[in-house]
C-alpha positions as CSV (number, residue, x, y, z in Angstrom):
1,X,-16.8,14.6,26.5
2,X,-18.4,11.2,26.7
3,X,-21.6,12.7,25.4
4,X,-19.8,14.2,22.4
5,X,-18.1,10.8,21.6
6,X,-21.5,9.1,21.7
7,X,-23.0,11.7,19.4
8,X,-20.1,11.4,16.9
9,X,-20.4,7.6,17.0
10,X,-24.1,7.8,16.1
11,X,-23.6,10.5,13.5
12,X,-20.8,9.5,11.0
13,X,-21.4,12.5,8.8
14,X,-20.7,14.9,11.8
15,X,-17.7,12.8,12.7
16,X,-16.3,13.2,9.1
17,X,-16.9,17.0,9.2
18,X,-15.0,17.2,12.5
19,X,-12.2,15.1,11.2
20,X,-11.9,17.2,8.1
21,X,-11.9,20.5,10.1
22,X,-9.2,19.1,12.5
23,X,-7.0,18.0,9.6
24,X,-7.4,21.3,7.8
25,X,-6.5,23.4,10.9
26,X,-3.7,21.1,12.0
27,X,-2.4,20.6,8.5
28,X,-2.2,24.3,7.8
29,X,-0.1,24.8,11.0
30,X,2.1,21.8,10.3
31,X,2.8,22.8,6.7
32,X,4.0,26.2,7.9
33,X,5.9,25.0,11.0
34,X,7.4,21.7,9.9
35,X,7.7,21.4,6.1
36,X,11.2,22.8,6.4
37,X,12.2,19.8,8.5
38,X,11.8,17.6,5.4
39,X,14.8,19.3,3.7
40,X,17.1,16.4,4.6
41,X,14.4,13.7,4.6
42,X,13.1,11.3,2.0
43,X,9.3,11.2,1.9
44,X,7.9,8.1,0.2
45,X,4.2,8.0,-0.7
46,X,2.1,4.8,-1.3
47,X,-1.1,4.3,-3.2
48,X,-3.1,1.3,-4.3
49,X,-5.9,2.4,-6.7
50,X,-6.9,5.3,-8.8
51,X,-10.4,5.0,-10.4
52,X,-13.6,7.0,-10.9
53,X,-15.5,3.8,-10.1
54,X,-13.6,1.8,-7.5
55,X,-14.5,-1.7,-6.4
56,X,-16.1,-2.5,-3.0
57,X,-12.7,-3.7,-1.8
58,X,-11.0,-0.4,-2.7
59,X,-13.8,1.7,-1.2
60,X,-14.1,-0.3,2.0
61,X,-10.4,-0.1,2.8
62,X,-9.9,3.5,1.6
63,X,-7.5,2.3,-1.1
64,X,-8.9,4.4,-4.0
65,X,-8.1,8.0,-4.8
66,X,-10.4,9.5,-7.5
67,X,-8.4,10.7,-10.6
68,X,-9.0,14.4,-10.0
69,X,-7.8,14.1,-6.4
70,X,-4.7,12.1,-7.4
71,X,-4.0,14.7,-10.1
72,X,-4.1,17.4,-7.4
73,X,-1.9,15.3,-5.0
74,X,0.8,14.6,-7.6
75,X,0.8,18.3,-8.6
76,X,1.1,19.3,-4.9
77,X,3.9,16.9,-4.2
78,X,5.8,18.0,-7.3
79,X,5.5,21.6,-6.3
80,X,6.8,21.0,-2.7
81,X,9.3,18.2,-3.2
82,X,12.0,17.0,-5.6
83,X,10.7,13.8,-7.1
84,X,13.2,11.0,-7.6
85,X,13.1,7.5,-9.2
86,X,14.5,4.2,-8.1
87,X,17.8,4.7,-9.9
88,X,18.4,7.9,-7.9
89,X,17.5,6.0,-4.7
90,X,19.9,3.1,-5.4
91,X,22.7,5.5,-6.4
92,X,22.1,7.5,-3.2
93,X,21.4,10.6,-5.2
94,X,19.0,12.1,-2.7
95,X,18.3,15.8,-3.3
96,X,16.8,18.2,-0.7
97,X,13.2,17.5,0.1
98,X,13.2,14.3,-1.9
99,X,10.1,12.3,-2.5
100,X,9.2,9.0,-4.2
101,X,5.8,7.8,-5.5
102,X,4.9,4.1,-5.2
103,X,1.9,1.9,-5.7
104,X,1.2,-1.6,-4.3
105,X,-0.5,-4.7,-5.6
106,X,-1.4,-4.1,-9.3
107,X,-5.0,-3.1,-9.6
108,X,-6.1,-2.2,-13.1
109,X,-6.8,1.5,-12.2
110,X,-3.0,2.1,-11.7
111,X,-2.5,1.4,-15.4
112,X,-5.6,3.0,-16.8
113,X,-5.8,6.1,-14.7
114,X,-2.7,6.7,-12.5
115,X,0.1,6.1,-15.1
116,X,-1.3,8.7,-17.6
117,X,-1.6,11.3,-14.8
118,X,1.9,10.6,-13.7
119,X,3.1,11.0,-17.3
120,X,1.3,14.3,-17.5
121,X,3.3,15.5,-14.5
122,X,6.5,13.7,-15.6
123,X,6.8,11.9,-12.3
124,X,8.6,8.5,-11.8
125,X,6.7,5.7,-10.1
126,X,7.5,2.3,-8.6
127,X,4.7,-0.2,-8.9
128,X,5.2,-3.1,-6.4
129,X,3.4,-6.1,-8.0
130,X,2.0,-9.4,-6.8
131,X,2.4,-11.4,-10.0
132,X,0.0,-14.2,-9.0
133,X,-3.2,-12.2,-9.5
134,X,-1.7,-10.6,-12.6
135,X,-1.4,-14.1,-14.0
136,X,-5.0,-14.9,-13.0
137,X,-4.7,-16.5,-9.6
138,X,-7.0,-15.3,-6.7
139,X,-5.7,-12.2,-5.0
140,X,-4.8,-13.4,-1.5
141,X,-5.6,-10.1,0.3
142,X,-9.0,-9.9,-1.6
143,X,-9.8,-13.5,-0.6
144,X,-9.1,-13.1,3.1
145,X,-10.9,-9.7,3.4
146,X,-13.9,-11.1,1.5
147,X,-14.1,-14.0,3.9
148,X,-13.9,-11.8,6.9
149,X,-16.4,-9.3,5.6
150,X,-18.9,-11.4,3.7
151,X,-18.8,-15.0,4.7
152,X,-21.0,-15.8,7.7
153,X,-19.2,-18.0,10.1
154,X,-15.7,-17.4,8.9
155,X,-14.8,-14.9,11.7
156,X,-15.9,-17.4,14.3
157,X,-13.8,-20.1,12.6
158,X,-10.8,-17.7,12.4
159,X,-11.2,-16.8,16.1
160,X,-11.2,-20.5,17.0
161,X,-8.2,-21.4,14.8
162,X,-6.2,-18.2,15.0
163,X,-5.6,-18.2,18.8
164,X,-3.4,-15.4,20.0
165,X,-2.9,-14.1,16.4
166,X,-6.5,-13.1,16.1
167,X,-7.4,-9.4,16.4
168,X,-10.9,-8.1,16.1
169,X,-9.7,-4.8,14.7
170,X,-8.0,-6.4,11.7
171,X,-9.0,-10.1,11.6
172,X,-7.7,-10.6,8.1
173,X,-4.1,-10.3,9.5
174,X,-4.7,-13.6,11.4
175,X,-5.5,-15.5,8.2
176,X,-2.7,-18.0,7.6
177,X,-2.9,-20.1,4.5
178,X,-3.4,-23.2,6.7
179,X,-6.6,-21.7,8.3
180,X,-8.0,-20.4,5.1
181,X,-7.4,-23.5,3.1
182,X,-9.0,-25.7,5.8
183,X,-12.0,-23.4,5.7
184,X,-12.3,-23.6,2.0
185,X,-12.0,-27.4,2.1
186,X,-14.7,-27.4,4.8
187,X,-17.1,-25.3,2.7
188,X,-16.2,-26.9,-0.6
189,X,-16.1,-23.5,-2.3
190,X,-13.2,-21.5,-3.6
191,X,-15.0,-18.1,-3.7
192,X,-12.8,-17.0,-6.6
193,X,-15.7,-15.5,-8.6
194,X,-17.0,-13.6,-5.6
195,X,-13.5,-12.3,-4.7
196,X,-12.9,-11.1,-8.2
197,X,-16.2,-9.1,-8.1
198,X,-15.2,-7.8,-4.7
199,X,-11.7,-6.6,-5.5
200,X,-12.3,-5.5,-9.1
201,X,-10.0,-6.0,-12.1
202,X,-6.3,-6.6,-11.7
203,X,-3.8,-5.6,-14.3
204,X,-2.9,-8.2,-16.9
205,X,0.4,-9.1,-18.4
206,X,-0.5,-7.1,-21.4
207,X,-1.0,-4.0,-19.2
208,X,2.5,-4.5,-17.8
209,X,4.0,-4.9,-21.3
210,X,2.3,-1.7,-22.4
211,X,4.0,0.4,-19.8
212,X,7.3,-1.5,-19.4
213,X,9.0,0.7,-21.9
214,X,8.0,4.0,-20.4
215,X,11.0,5.8,-18.9
216,X,9.3,6.7,-15.6
217,X,7.5,3.5,-14.8
218,X,9.3,0.8,-12.8
219,X,8.2,-2.6,-11.3
220,X,9.2,-3.8,-7.8
221,X,8.5,-6.9,-5.8
222,X,5.5,-7.3,-3.4
223,X,5.8,-11.2,-3.0
224,X,4.2,-13.5,-5.6
225,X,0.9,-13.1,-3.7
226,X,-0.3,-10.8,-1.0
227,X,0.6,-12.9,2.1
228,X,1.2,-11.6,5.6
229,X,5.0,-12.4,5.8
230,X,4.8,-13.3,9.5
231,X,2.9,-16.4,8.5
232,X,5.7,-17.5,6.1
233,X,8.7,-19.5,7.1
234,X,12.1,-18.2,5.9
235,X,12.0,-20.7,3.0
236,X,8.5,-19.8,2.0
237,X,9.3,-16.0,2.2
238,X,12.3,-16.4,-0.1
239,X,10.5,-18.7,-2.4
240,X,7.6,-16.3,-2.9
241,X,10.1,-13.4,-3.3
242,X,12.2,-15.3,-5.9
243,X,9.1,-16.6,-7.8
244,X,7.9,-13.0,-8.1
245,X,11.4,-11.8,-9.0
246,X,11.7,-14.3,-11.8
247,X,8.4,-13.1,-13.3
248,X,9.3,-9.4,-12.9
249,X,12.7,-9.8,-14.5
250,X,11.0,-10.5,-17.8
251,X,10.3,-6.7,-18.0
252,X,13.0,-4.2,-18.8
253,X,11.8,-1.8,-16.1
254,X,12.2,-4.2,-13.2
255,X,14.0,-2.7,-10.2
256,X,15.4,-4.6,-7.1
257,X,13.1,-2.9,-4.6
258,X,10.7,-4.7,-2.3
259,X,7.6,-3.7,-0.3
260,X,6.0,-5.9,2.3
261,X,2.3,-6.8,1.8
262,X,0.2,-5.0,4.4
263,X,3.4,-3.3,5.4
264,X,3.0,-2.8,9.2
265,X,6.2,-3.6,11.2
266,X,5.6,-6.1,13.9
267,X,2.1,-7.3,12.8
268,X,3.1,-8.0,9.1
269,X,6.8,-8.5,9.0
270,X,9.8,-8.8,11.3
271,X,13.3,-7.1,11.2
272,X,14.7,-10.6,10.6
273,X,12.6,-11.0,7.5
274,X,13.6,-7.6,6.2
275,X,17.3,-8.6,6.6
276,X,16.6,-11.9,4.9
277,X,15.3,-10.3,1.8
278,X,18.1,-7.8,1.7
279,X,20.5,-10.7,1.8
280,X,18.7,-12.4,-1.1
281,X,18.5,-9.7,-3.7
282,X,16.4,-6.8,-2.5
283,X,18.4,-3.6,-2.4
284,X,15.8,-1.7,-0.4
285,X,12.7,-2.8,1.5
286,X,9.6,-0.7,2.2
287,X,7.1,-0.7,5.0
288,X,3.8,1.1,5.1
289,X,4.5,2.8,8.4
290,X,3.5,6.5,7.8
291,X,6.6,8.5,8.6
292,X,9.0,10.6,6.5
293,X,12.5,8.9,6.4
294,X,14.9,11.0,8.4
295,X,17.7,8.6,7.7
296,X,17.7,8.5,3.9
297,X,20.4,5.9,3.6
298,X,18.4,3.3,5.6
299,X,17.8,-0.1,3.9
300,X,14.2,-0.2,5.2
301,X,12.1,2.8,4.3
302,X,8.7,3.9,5.5
303,X,5.9,5.1,3.3
304,X,2.9,7.5,3.8
305,X,-0.4,6.5,2.3
306,X,-2.5,9.3,0.8
307,X,-6.3,8.7,0.3
308,X,-9.3,10.5,-1.1
309,X,-9.5,12.3,2.2
310,X,-6.3,14.2,1.5
311,X,-7.8,16.6,-1.1
312,X,-6.3,19.9,-0.1
313,X,-2.8,21.2,0.8
314,X,-3.5,21.3,4.5
315,X,-4.8,17.7,4.5
316,X,-1.7,16.4,2.6
317,X,0.6,18.1,5.2
318,X,-1.6,16.7,8.0
319,X,-1.1,13.1,6.6
320,X,2.7,13.6,6.2
321,X,3.2,14.7,9.8
322,X,0.3,12.9,11.5
323,X,2.2,9.9,12.9
324,X,5.1,12.1,14.1
325,X,2.6,14.4,15.7
326,X,1.0,11.5,17.6
327,X,4.4,10.2,18.9
């Protein structure tokens, strides 16, 4: 077994072939054996980017789904689930095998490629937006991942300053604004141009206006910028939420839904913070923990991310049930 692990570590192509085969076999079984268990569940899917030419940021973090794969996935979901919109969710009109499509952040590909495909399938979507980068500010998630990946010396600086919050697996999650701003001051460089090239284009306010009148496109809140909520005080969290809310309310398709940046419970937000947002205007909050929602009335809902890897029915079923299967 150790020999096989060493071989797969040294041969990523073989590792990918094995992963694909495993997902195909397991997903075929899970689709047949467990799809019926979703009859009384709400399955929420989350995406980030749809583009034929994704940025390095989208490629590196597996955020992009090619348009043809996205087209397949939406068609598959529509065939096996009942798609709902935010109005249905907020009115507790949850049909059997309900599903909701969401996007996070606000990358340009959502508007140029995803929305037309969603219109083709007549499927509602909630786009959770960070309005700071839409208005031209640096995208916080792009900045911290760029520094971690590209800037020599930053990881050592982060390890030194981050203390117990530092994790080698996802060092960007230890990037508080205090640490990052002190590093930028030390280097005398903002890296805004480099980050923009790394992340690719964000949607503009004109992009938002162009879709704001479409009956199946809705805007939700993702904080003003893409901060890890755990680094924010209660006041800072509410301030970021309310600043974003004020910008979003200018659009007629705004909906009082919120998704946490990064989205992982425990490492990116706390139950207290979820409750705080629910008390300050959010009607539902969303994580990115990959589970179907068995309690559809919950105020905090999980979401399952689909990627370019999920390019067949069996691989979609595999992704839906993967976390439950591991537990």
